[in-house]
PyMOL Python script that loads the backbone (N, CA, C, O; Angstrom):
from pymol import cmd

cmd.read_pdbstr("""\
ATOM      1  N   MET A   1      91.715  92.683 102.088  1.00  0.00           N
ATOM      2  CA  MET A   1      90.917  92.611 100.956  1.00  0.00           C
ATOM      3  C   MET A   1      89.803  93.352 100.880  1.00  0.00           C
ATOM      4  O   MET A   1      89.061  93.506 101.850  1.00  0.00           O
ATOM      5  N   PRO A   2      89.577  93.901  99.658  1.00  0.00           N
ATOM      6  CA  PRO A   2      88.272  94.706  99.343  1.00  0.00           C
ATOM      7  C   PRO A   2      87.461  94.401  99.159  1.00  0.00           C
ATOM      8  O   PRO A   2      87.445  93.624  98.204  1.00  0.00           O
ATOM      9  N   ASP A   3      85.877  94.733  99.941  1.00  0.00           N
ATOM     10  CA  ASP A   3      84.948  93.682  99.764  1.00  0.00           C
ATOM     11  C   ASP A   3      84.360  93.698  98.402  1.00  0.00           C
ATOM     12  O   ASP A   3      84.344  94.680  97.659  1.00  0.00           O
ATOM     13  N   SER A   4      83.851  92.457  98.127  1.00  0.00           N
ATOM     14  CA  SER A   4      83.519  92.075  96.794  1.00  0.00           C
ATOM     15  C   SER A   4      82.590  93.355  95.886  1.00  0.00           C
ATOM     16  O   SER A   4      82.879  93.701  94.740  1.00  0.00           O
ATOM     17  N   ARG A   5      81.380  93.957  96.749  1.00  0.00           N
ATOM     18  CA  ARG A   5      80.530  94.638  96.092  1.00  0.00           C
ATOM     19  C   ARG A   5      81.569  95.902  95.867  1.00  0.00           C
ATOM     20  O   ARG A   5      81.077  96.578  94.963  1.00  0.00           O
ATOM     21  N   LEU A   6      83.176  96.679  96.452  1.00  0.00           N
ATOM     22  CA  LEU A   6      83.642  97.357  95.937  1.00  0.00           C
ATOM     23  C   LEU A   6      84.212  97.412  94.968  1.00  0.00           C
ATOM     24  O   LEU A   6      84.361  98.388  94.233  1.00  0.00           O
ATOM     25  N   ALA A   7      84.886  95.577  94.773  1.00  0.00           N
ATOM     26  CA  ALA A   7      85.586  95.238  93.621  1.00  0.00           C
ATOM     27  C   ALA A   7      84.480  94.971  91.963  1.00  0.00           C
ATOM     28  O   ALA A   7      85.107  94.847  90.911  1.00  0.00           O
ATOM     29  N   LYS A   8      83.512  94.933  91.937  1.00  0.00           N
ATOM     30  CA  LYS A   8      82.187  94.774  91.344  1.00  0.00           C
ATOM     31  C   LYS A   8      82.116  95.916  90.475  1.00  0.00           C
ATOM     32  O   LYS A   8      82.346  95.968  89.267  1.00  0.00           O
ATOM     33  N   GLU A   9      81.714  96.947  91.377  1.00  0.00           N
ATOM     34  CA  GLU A   9      81.203  98.132  91.240  1.00  0.00           C
ATOM     35  C   GLU A   9      82.734  99.320  90.290  1.00  0.00           C
ATOM     36  O   GLU A   9      82.710 100.501  89.945  1.00  0.00           O
ATOM     37  N   PHE A  10      83.697  98.385  90.195  1.00  0.00           N
ATOM     38  CA  PHE A  10      84.933  99.459  89.687  1.00  0.00           C
ATOM     39  C   PHE A  10      85.543  98.470  88.455  1.00  0.00           C
ATOM     40  O   PHE A  10      86.461  98.793  87.702  1.00  0.00           O
ATOM     41  N   GLU A  11      84.713  97.021  88.434  1.00  0.00           N
ATOM     42  CA  GLU A  11      84.847  96.569  87.368  1.00  0.00           C
ATOM     43  C   GLU A  11      83.812  96.951  85.910  1.00  0.00           C
ATOM     44  O   GLU A  11      84.244  96.640  84.800  1.00  0.00           O
ATOM     45  N   LYS A  12      82.826  97.447  86.011  1.00  0.00           N
ATOM     46  CA  LYS A  12      81.778  98.326  85.400  1.00  0.00           C
ATOM     47  C   LYS A  12      82.072  99.543  84.996  1.00  0.00           C
ATOM     48  O   LYS A  12      81.386 100.178  84.196  1.00  0.00           O
ATOM     49  N   MET A  13      83.642 100.144  85.798  1.00  0.00           N
ATOM     50  CA  MET A  13      83.682 101.515  85.607  1.00  0.00           C
ATOM     51  C   MET A  13      84.606 101.082  83.621  1.00  0.00           C
ATOM     52  O   MET A  13      85.216 100.111  83.173  1.00  0.00           O
ATOM     53  N   ASP A  14      84.235 102.284  83.118  1.00  0.00           N
ATOM     54  CA  ASP A  14      84.922 102.130  81.500  1.00  0.00           C
ATOM     55  C   ASP A  14      86.019 102.988  81.873  1.00  0.00           C
ATOM     56  O   ASP A  14      85.997 103.254  83.075  1.00  0.00           O
ATOM     57  N   ALA A  15      87.059 103.553  81.174  1.00  0.00           N
ATOM     58  CA  ALA A  15      88.490 104.127  81.379  1.00  0.00           C
ATOM     59  C   ALA A  15      87.940 105.434  81.672  1.00  0.00           C
ATOM     60  O   ALA A  15      88.263 105.830  82.792  1.00  0.00           O
ATOM     61  N   ARG A  16      87.231 106.200  81.030  1.00  0.00           N
ATOM     62  CA  ARG A  16      86.868 107.778  81.573  1.00  0.00           C
ATOM     63  C   ARG A  16      86.231 107.869  82.765  1.00  0.00           C
ATOM     64  O   ARG A  16      86.511 108.816  83.499  1.00  0.00           O
ATOM     65  N   GLN A  17      85.358 106.996  83.126  1.00  0.00           N
ATOM     66  CA  GLN A  17      84.405 106.806  85.042  1.00  0.00           C
ATOM     67  C   GLN A  17      85.645 106.443  85.355  1.00  0.00           C
ATOM     68  O   GLN A  17      85.903 107.305  86.196  1.00  0.00           O
ATOM     69  N   LEU A  18      86.798 105.637  85.259  1.00  0.00           N
ATOM     70  CA  LEU A  18      87.606 105.438  86.110  1.00  0.00           C
ATOM     71  C   LEU A  18      88.943 106.612  86.216  1.00  0.00           C
ATOM     72  O   LEU A  18      89.738 106.617  87.156  1.00  0.00           O
ATOM     73  N   GLN A  19      88.982 107.397  85.268  1.00  0.00           N
ATOM     74  CA  GLN A  19      89.879 108.629  85.364  1.00  0.00           C
ATOM     75  C   GLN A  19      89.400 109.625  86.136  1.00  0.00           C
ATOM     76  O   GLN A  19      90.232 110.284  86.760  1.00  0.00           O
ATOM     77  N   HIS A  20      88.191 109.908  86.249  1.00  0.00           N
ATOM     78  CA  HIS A  20      87.365 110.507  86.686  1.00  0.00           C
ATOM     79  C   HIS A  20      87.400 110.813  88.280  1.00  0.00           C
ATOM     80  O   HIS A  20      87.524 111.792  89.015  1.00  0.00           O
ATOM     81  N   LEU A  21      87.175 109.067  88.419  1.00  0.00           N
ATOM     82  CA  LEU A  21      86.892 108.853  89.704  1.00  0.00           C
ATOM     83  C   LEU A  21      88.235 109.152  90.495  1.00  0.00           C
ATOM     84  O   LEU A  21      88.210 109.778  91.555  1.00  0.00           O
ATOM     85  N   LEU A  22      89.302 108.718  89.982  1.00  0.00           N
ATOM     86  CA  LEU A  22      90.940 108.702  90.775  1.00  0.00           C
ATOM     87  C   LEU A  22      91.260 110.392  90.802  1.00  0.00           C
ATOM     88  O   LEU A  22      91.925 110.846  91.733  1.00  0.00           O
ATOM     89  N   GLY A  23      90.825 111.140  89.897  1.00  0.00           N
ATOM     90  CA  GLY A  23      90.586 112.365  89.886  1.00  0.00           C
ATOM     91  C   GLY A  23      90.794 113.066  91.121  1.00  0.00           C
ATOM     92  O   GLY A  23      91.700 113.609  91.754  1.00  0.00           O
ATOM     93  N   LEU A  24      89.196 112.748  91.213  1.00  0.00           N
ATOM     94  CA  LEU A  24      88.461 113.335  92.122  1.00  0.00           C
ATOM     95  C   LEU A  24      89.193 112.769  93.755  1.00  0.00           C
ATOM     96  O   LEU A  24      89.404 113.593  94.645  1.00  0.00           O
ATOM     97  N   MET A  25      89.413 111.741  93.878  1.00  0.00           N
ATOM     98  CA  MET A  25      90.589 111.171  94.764  1.00  0.00           C
ATOM     99  C   MET A  25      91.397 111.935  95.358  1.00  0.00           C
ATOM    100  O   MET A  25      91.514 112.302  96.527  1.00  0.00           O
ATOM    101  N   CYS A  26      92.218 112.232  93.942  1.00  0.00           N
ATOM    102  CA  CYS A  26      93.397 112.623  94.208  1.00  0.00           C
ATOM    103  C   CYS A  26      93.556 113.763  94.556  1.00  0.00           C
ATOM    104  O   CYS A  26      94.582 114.027  95.182  1.00  0.00           O
ATOM    105  N   ASN A  27      92.553 114.852  94.252  1.00  0.00           N
ATOM    106  CA  ASN A  27      91.980 115.997  94.418  1.00  0.00           C
ATOM    107  C   ASN A  27      91.522 116.042  95.823  1.00  0.00           C
ATOM    108  O   ASN A  27      91.176 117.178  96.149  1.00  0.00           O
ATOM    109  N   GLY A  28      91.412 115.134  96.773  1.00  0.00           N
ATOM    110  CA  GLY A  28      91.123 114.904  98.146  1.00  0.00           C
ATOM    111  C   GLY A  28      89.576 115.026  98.384  1.00  0.00           C
ATOM    112  O   GLY A  28      89.178 115.136  99.544  1.00  0.00           O
ATOM    113  N   LYS A  29      88.379 115.005  96.980  1.00  0.00           N
ATOM    114  CA  LYS A  29      87.169 115.413  97.564  1.00  0.00           C
ATOM    115  C   LYS A  29      86.696 114.518  98.141  1.00  0.00           C
ATOM    116  O   LYS A  29      87.124 113.364  98.103  1.00  0.00           O
ATOM    117  N   THR A  30      85.402 115.042  98.984  1.00  0.00           N
ATOM    118  CA  THR A  30      84.844 113.953  99.421  1.00  0.00           C
ATOM    119  C   THR A  30      83.197 113.481  98.799  1.00  0.00           C
ATOM    120  O   THR A  30      82.347 114.371  98.798  1.00  0.00           O
ATOM    121  N   PHE A  31      82.823 112.144  98.311  1.00  0.00           N
ATOM    122  CA  PHE A  31      81.880 112.077  97.321  1.00  0.00           C
ATOM    123  C   PHE A  31      81.066 110.682  97.773  1.00  0.00           C
ATOM    124  O   PHE A  31      81.686 109.810  98.382  1.00  0.00           O
ATOM    125  N   SER A  32      79.907 110.546  97.505  1.00  0.00           N
ATOM    126  CA  SER A  32      79.402 108.833  97.389  1.00  0.00           C
ATOM    127  C   SER A  32      79.106 107.878  96.525  1.00  0.00           C
ATOM    128  O   SER A  32      79.382 108.637  95.596  1.00  0.00           O
ATOM    129  N   LEU A  33      78.872 107.140  96.111  1.00  0.00           N
ATOM    130  CA  LEU A  33      78.304 106.193  95.037  1.00  0.00           C
ATOM    131  C   LEU A  33      77.432 105.190  95.464  1.00  0.00           C
ATOM    132  O   LEU A  33      77.915 104.312  96.178  1.00  0.00           O
ATOM    133  N   ARG A  34      76.334 105.141  95.197  1.00  0.00           N
ATOM    134  CA  ARG A  34      75.195 104.420  95.307  1.00  0.00           C
ATOM    135  C   ARG A  34      75.596 102.663  94.587  1.00  0.00           C
ATOM    136  O   ARG A  34      75.985 102.483  93.432  1.00  0.00           O
ATOM    137  N   VAL A  35      75.398 101.699  95.492  1.00  0.00           N
ATOM    138  CA  VAL A  35      75.767 100.313  94.738  1.00  0.00           C
ATOM    139  C   VAL A  35      74.268  99.661  94.325  1.00  0.00           C
ATOM    140  O   VAL A  35      73.478  99.109  95.090  1.00  0.00           O
ATOM    141  N   PRO A  36      74.122  99.897  92.866  1.00  0.00           N
ATOM    142  CA  PRO A  36      72.527  99.719  92.477  1.00  0.00           C
ATOM    143  C   PRO A  36      72.389  98.289  93.272  1.00  0.00           C
ATOM    144  O   PRO A  36      73.384  97.729  93.734  1.00  0.00           O
ATOM    145  N   GLY A  37      71.019  97.731  93.394  1.00  0.00           N
ATOM    146  CA  GLY A  37      70.373  96.185  93.742  1.00  0.00           C
ATOM    147  C   GLY A  37      71.010  96.102  95.294  1.00  0.00           C
ATOM    148  O   GLY A  37      70.550  95.346  96.150  1.00  0.00           O
ATOM    149  N   ALA A  38      72.042  96.925  95.491  1.00  0.00           N
ATOM    150  CA  ALA A  38      72.997  96.214  96.606  1.00  0.00           C
ATOM    151  C   ALA A  38      72.412  96.701  98.232  1.00  0.00           C
ATOM    152  O   ALA A  38      72.511  96.090  99.296  1.00  0.00           O
ATOM    153  N   ARG A  39      71.759  98.088  97.919  1.00  0.00           N
ATOM    154  CA  ARG A  39      71.109  98.932  98.514  1.00  0.00           C
ATOM    155  C   ARG A  39      72.442  99.261  99.568  1.00  0.00           C
ATOM    156  O   ARG A  39      72.254  99.139 100.778  1.00  0.00           O
ATOM    157  N   ALA A  40      73.553  99.606  99.141  1.00  0.00           N
ATOM    158  CA  ALA A  40      74.849  99.883  99.884  1.00  0.00           C
ATOM    159  C   ALA A  40      75.457 101.263  99.098  1.00  0.00           C
ATOM    160  O   ALA A  40      75.278 101.523  97.908  1.00  0.00           O
ATOM    161  N   LYS A  41      76.297 102.156 100.169  1.00  0.00           N
ATOM    162  CA  LYS A  41      76.733 103.156  99.345  1.00  0.00           C
ATOM    163  C   LYS A  41      78.272 102.904  99.401  1.00  0.00           C
ATOM    164  O   LYS A  41      78.745 102.106 100.210  1.00  0.00           O
ATOM    165  N   ILE A  42      78.910 103.487  98.668  1.00  0.00           N
ATOM    166  CA  ILE A  42      80.642 103.663  98.757  1.00  0.00           C
ATOM    167  C   ILE A  42      80.725 104.930  99.095  1.00  0.00           C
ATOM    168  O   ILE A  42      80.133 105.838  98.511  1.00  0.00           O
ATOM    169  N   ASN A  43      81.674 105.093 100.331  1.00  0.00           N
ATOM    170  CA  ASN A  43      82.161 106.732 100.541  1.00  0.00           C
ATOM    171  C   ASN A  43      83.463 107.149 100.599  1.00  0.00           C
ATOM    172  O   ASN A  43      84.226 106.777 101.491  1.00  0.00           O
ATOM    173  N   PHE A  44      83.805 107.967  99.626  1.00  0.00           N
ATOM    174  CA  PHE A  44      85.203 108.473  99.380  1.00  0.00           C
ATOM    175  C   PHE A  44      85.253 109.643 100.112  1.00  0.00           C
ATOM    176  O   PHE A  44      84.263 110.323 100.379  1.00  0.00           O
ATOM    177  N   ASN A  45      86.449 109.903 100.459  1.00  0.00           N
ATOM    178  CA  ASN A  45      86.940 111.034 101.331  1.00  0.00           C
ATOM    179  C   ASN A  45      88.396 110.641 100.977  1.00  0.00           C
ATOM    180  O   ASN A  45      88.769 109.532 100.595  1.00  0.00           O
ATOM    181  N   ALA A  46      89.290 111.949 101.207  1.00  0.00           N
ATOM    182  CA  ALA A  46      90.800 112.267 101.208  1.00  0.00           C
ATOM    183  C   ALA A  46      91.901 110.385 101.077  1.00  0.00           C
ATOM    184  O   ALA A  46      92.522 109.836 100.167  1.00  0.00           O
ATOM    185  N   GLU A  47      91.617 110.054 102.449  1.00  0.00           N
ATOM    186  CA  GLU A  47      92.822 108.826 102.250  1.00  0.00           C
ATOM    187  C   GLU A  47      91.642 107.757 103.003  1.00  0.00           C
ATOM    188  O   GLU A  47      92.072 107.187 104.005  1.00  0.00           O
ATOM    189  N   ASN A  48      90.300 107.461 102.634  1.00  0.00           N
ATOM    190  CA  ASN A  48      89.293 106.318 103.497  1.00  0.00           C
ATOM    191  C   ASN A  48      88.304 106.495 102.385  1.00  0.00           C
ATOM    192  O   ASN A  48      87.712 107.519 102.046  1.00  0.00           O
ATOM    193  N   VAL A  49      88.226 104.750 101.668  1.00  0.00           N
ATOM    194  CA  VAL A  49      86.733 104.498 101.561  1.00  0.00           C
ATOM    195  C   VAL A  49      86.296 103.516 102.018  1.00  0.00           C
ATOM    196  O   VAL A  49      86.797 102.392 102.012  1.00  0.00           O
ATOM    197  N   SER A  50      84.852 104.029 102.664  1.00  0.00           N
ATOM    198  CA  SER A  50      84.188 103.025 103.216  1.00  0.00           C
ATOM    199  C   SER A  50      82.558 102.710 102.564  1.00  0.00           C
ATOM    200  O   SER A  50      82.061 103.614 101.891  1.00  0.00           O
ATOM    201  N   ILE A  51      81.794 101.481 102.770  1.00  0.00           N
ATOM    202  CA  ILE A  51      81.072 100.895 102.349  1.00  0.00           C
ATOM    203  C   ILE A  51      80.160 100.532 103.630  1.00  0.00           C
ATOM    204  O   ILE A  51      80.560 100.069 104.698  1.00  0.00           O
ATOM    205  N   THR A  52      78.562 100.921 103.187  1.00  0.00           N
ATOM    206  CA  THR A  52      77.752 101.217 104.276  1.00  0.00           C
ATOM    207  C   THR A  52      76.434 100.351 103.768  1.00  0.00           C
ATOM    208  O   THR A  52      76.082 100.414 102.590  1.00  0.00           O
ATOM    209  N   THR A  53      75.979  99.828 104.393  1.00  0.00           N
ATOM    210  CA  THR A  53      74.578  99.329 104.055  1.00  0.00           C
ATOM    211  C   THR A  53      73.265 100.316 104.457  1.00  0.00           C
ATOM    212  O   THR A  53      73.003 100.889 105.515  1.00  0.00           O
ATOM    213  N   GLN A  54      72.750 100.284 103.525  1.00  0.00           N
ATOM    214  CA  GLN A  54      71.155 101.228 103.820  1.00  0.00           C
ATOM    215  C   GLN A  54      70.431 100.097 104.876  1.00  0.00           C
ATOM    216  O   GLN A  54      70.488  98.869 104.924  1.00  0.00           O
ATOM    217  N   GLY A  55      69.860 100.924 105.538  1.00  0.00           N
ATOM    218  CA  GLY A  55      68.763 100.126 106.629  1.00  0.00           C
ATOM    219  C   GLY A  55      69.951  99.529 107.698  1.00  0.00           C
ATOM    220  O   GLY A  55      69.454  99.595 108.822  1.00  0.00           O
ATOM    221  N   ILE A  56      71.060  99.080 107.759  1.00  0.00           N
ATOM    222  CA  ILE A  56      71.854  98.415 108.418  1.00  0.00           C
ATOM    223  C   ILE A  56      72.627 100.069 109.561  1.00  0.00           C
ATOM    224  O   ILE A  56      73.126 100.983 108.904  1.00  0.00           O
ATOM    225  N   HIS A  57      72.614 100.144 110.464  1.00  0.00           N
ATOM    226  CA  HIS A  57      73.051 101.279 111.183  1.00  0.00           C
ATOM    227  C   HIS A  57      74.675 100.640 111.968  1.00  0.00           C
ATOM    228  O   HIS A  57      74.877 100.503 113.175  1.00  0.00           O
ATOM    229  N   GLU A  58      75.460 100.398 111.043  1.00  0.00           N
ATOM    230  CA  GLU A  58      77.203 100.352 112.110  1.00  0.00           C
ATOM    231  C   GLU A  58      77.378 101.050 112.488  1.00  0.00           C
ATOM    232  O   GLU A  58      77.037 102.159 112.078  1.00  0.00           O
ATOM    233  N   ASP A  59      78.027 100.820 113.519  1.00  0.00           N
ATOM    234  CA  ASP A  59      79.140 101.831 114.116  1.00  0.00           C
ATOM    235  C   ASP A  59      80.404 101.677 113.493  1.00  0.00           C
ATOM    236  O   ASP A  59      81.222 102.430 114.022  1.00  0.00           O
ATOM    237  N   ASN A  60      80.904 100.968 112.536  1.00  0.00           N
ATOM    238  CA  ASN A  60      81.959 100.755 112.312  1.00  0.00           C
ATOM    239  C   ASN A  60      81.743 100.132 110.673  1.00  0.00           C
ATOM    240  O   ASN A  60      81.874  98.947 110.368  1.00  0.00           O
ATOM    241  N   PRO A  61      81.451 101.039 109.912  1.00  0.00           N
ATOM    242  CA  PRO A  61      81.559 100.486 108.170  1.00  0.00           C
ATOM    243  C   PRO A  61      82.797 100.040 107.572  1.00  0.00           C
ATOM    244  O   PRO A  61      83.865 100.653 107.579  1.00  0.00           O
ATOM    245  N   ASP A  62      82.560  98.948 107.068  1.00  0.00           N
ATOM    246  CA  ASP A  62      83.713  98.295 106.128  1.00  0.00           C
ATOM    247  C   ASP A  62      84.486  99.532 106.065  1.00  0.00           C
ATOM    248  O   ASP A  62      83.893 100.593 105.870  1.00  0.00           O
ATOM    249  N   SER A  63      85.731  99.498 106.210  1.00  0.00           N
ATOM    250  CA  SER A  63      86.378 100.624 105.615  1.00  0.00           C
ATOM    251  C   SER A  63      88.012 100.121 105.164  1.00  0.00           C
ATOM    252  O   SER A  63      88.732  99.337 105.782  1.00  0.00           O
ATOM    253  N   TYR A  64      88.333 100.902 103.793  1.00  0.00           N
ATOM    254  CA  TYR A  64      89.705 100.852 103.469  1.00  0.00           C
ATOM    255  C   TYR A  64      90.284 102.002 103.453  1.00  0.00           C
ATOM    256  O   TYR A  64      89.846 103.062 103.006  1.00  0.00           O
ATOM    257  N   ASN A  65      91.969 101.631 104.291  1.00  0.00           N
ATOM    258  CA  ASN A  65      92.438 103.156 103.982  1.00  0.00           C
ATOM    259  C   ASN A  65      93.697 103.098 102.980  1.00  0.00           C
ATOM    260  O   ASN A  65      94.433 102.126 102.817  1.00  0.00           O
ATOM    261  N   PHE A  66      93.796 104.514 102.263  1.00  0.00           N
ATOM    262  CA  PHE A  66      94.859 104.259 101.782  1.00  0.00           C
ATOM    263  C   PHE A  66      96.309 104.949 101.572  1.00  0.00           C
ATOM    264  O   PHE A  66      97.046 105.135 100.604  1.00  0.00           O
ATOM    265  N   LYS A  67      96.372 105.365 103.568  1.00  0.00           N
ATOM    266  CA  LYS A  67      97.549 105.752 103.425  1.00  0.00           C
ATOM    267  C   LYS A  67      98.968 104.906 103.285  1.00  0.00           C
ATOM    268  O   LYS A  67     100.092 105.392 103.165  1.00  0.00           O
ATOM    269  N   ASP A  68      98.593 103.463 103.334  1.00  0.00           N
ATOM    270  CA  ASP A  68      99.406 102.548 103.467  1.00  0.00           C
ATOM    271  C   ASP A  68      98.959 101.766 102.056  1.00  0.00           C
ATOM    272  O   ASP A  68      98.253 100.808 102.371  1.00  0.00           O
ATOM    273  N   CYS A  69      99.126 101.849 100.660  1.00  0.00           N
ATOM    274  CA  CYS A  69      98.747 101.335  99.710  1.00  0.00           C
ATOM    275  C   CYS A  69      99.139  99.594  99.637  1.00  0.00           C
ATOM    276  O   CYS A  69      98.521  98.570  99.345  1.00  0.00           O
ATOM    277  N   GLU A  70     100.404  99.907 100.042  1.00  0.00           N
ATOM    278  CA  GLU A  70     100.714  98.179 100.061  1.00  0.00           C
ATOM    279  C   GLU A  70     100.557  96.954 100.487  1.00  0.00           C
ATOM    280  O   GLU A  70     100.963  95.871 100.067  1.00  0.00           O
ATOM    281  N   LYS A  71      99.455  97.493 102.014  1.00  0.00           N
ATOM    282  CA  LYS A  71      98.701  96.376 102.459  1.00  0.00           C
ATOM    283  C   LYS A  71      97.512  96.265 101.969  1.00  0.00           C
ATOM    284  O   LYS A  71      96.700  95.700 102.702  1.00  0.00           O
ATOM    285  N   LEU A  72      97.061  96.714 100.716  1.00  0.00           N
ATOM    286  CA  LEU A  72      95.752  96.692  99.870  1.00  0.00           C
ATOM    287  C   LEU A  72      96.031  94.946  99.064  1.00  0.00           C
ATOM    288  O   LEU A  72      95.201  94.488  98.278  1.00  0.00           O
TER     289      LEU A  72
END
""", "prot")
cmd.dss("prot")
cmd.show_as("cartoon", "prot")
cmd.util.cbc("prot")
cmd.orient("prot")
C-alpha cells in the first residue's frame, strides 16, 4: 500500500498536473517532487517511485515498483 504522503500529494493535483506527471512517467523521465511541510521528497524514475525523508539517511527508502501494477 502506498505511503499516505504519496496519496495526499496526488489528491492535491488537478487534471492538467496529473496528465503532465503521467506523461513524464510514461516517457521514462527521472525527476523529484518535494512534499511541502513533510520534509520529504518523492523520486520518480522509469519503473519506480521512492519517498525519502530529508535529514534521515536511509539505506532503503520507501519504494514502489510499477513493473507489476496489479500488486498495488
